[in-house]
C-alpha angles and dihedrals in degrees: 000000000000116000127192111200117187121198126192101217097202089120142005094257093080092047091049092051093049091049091052092047098044099084090047094051093050085070090068099042147291114333123210112190125208115201116201122187134015110247098097118105102174119109112244131232095198133072114254108215099180130025134190131178084227113158121331133185126239126197138210113236099264114039109307138103117254101222095179092059090042093055099040090055099054115105110198094187095048090050092051091046091051093046092052094049099049104109094223096152092073092062127090091212137013116209117190125196095194103300117149094203095059088043089053094043091053092053094045092046096038089237118150118233143180120230100216120181145051099312092056088069090071091068082083121075088209090069106099120264133185117268089255109051119204116227093208092046094052089049091054096047092048101037109024096085102005120171132177090245127046135193108180129199122208145146090268137017098261096164137013097265094047118101129189118270126282106253120193116252087237090061095039092053095042127115098218118217136177115241087164102243125126118232116217124198112164105145093175092063125078118224095254093057098069109007093097093057091055093048092054088060095068097167095053119081114219125200102201120191104205133176115242091030106132101188138006113270138152131228113181108308097349130086115194121210139184118246093269124155099215094047094046092048091054093045092051091046092056101033128110091220141337132232109209143147128269097275125124114234099052095047087045095055093044093053090046087057093048092246130152113257129199110188124205106180117207109260116257090005098131095194092053088046087058094046088051088054091055095046091050089054087055091051097257114143116244126188122189101203142022120233141158089291094061092109089056092047091055091048091051092048092048092049096045121106095216112153110227120208116244108225127203129245126241120264095232098190091051094045093049091045088055093046097048093040093054110031109032113121 
């Protein structure tokens, strides 16, 4: 069987999911990956057959989306050309993890596809949303990478086609322990936006995974790490809690391990606002901006007795059997 798997590389979560799925997918046939976008920083353990600049995200310095840079870097003609040249008709199945180019290519070439991933869960109105919905945000979630078939992933099974998160084997097999440090992964924040708050908390050790860091090094109570999967897994398994954005994969893995989570969704990022709404329903604390009281917020979070739900991991063989048994051409 020939499998086409499209990945929207606007973040590391899509890459991480594909890396976990790759060995399982090989049991069904040969997999050709298409990578669209340029925000991912993780190493990939799978071969990329096709690439496109696609649409990439750009951030302001302190936790927001930079829509001006996002818009000016979109190349409609290039997107159209890339979509028209993808040879989708030679594949037995097209799996799309939220990539607009593949969605367009399937429509142009009249090839069916399956949207598989977190964003597919938002096809359902039962999936949590913030109190104030965004019309534009809803349109993006439902139409950006639309497909005739959907298999969603989320923290809970909000609808019949929504499955549990894909959790990495290294996390599933881990024996978590608490070495009392706080893991930090906030890719939309520059160093100067939050470093001062961490330094105020001298008795707390932070493991900060920060883009641009070349090698692991420690200054006072902060150990800076490059964005590296193996080192991040170990830090997460052994942390007391994690401060992260409003993404999906990282909070899911932390909750699976029974860790404390403090979520700071990217401003004006509707999907992350939706994730934050889901996390809040589960009792996870969420803050929407960082100010001069951030150090106190961290202390209050660490000292709280909040009980965190422990979520289940996806049964990958079962999910893939369902996918291939139902949607192969």
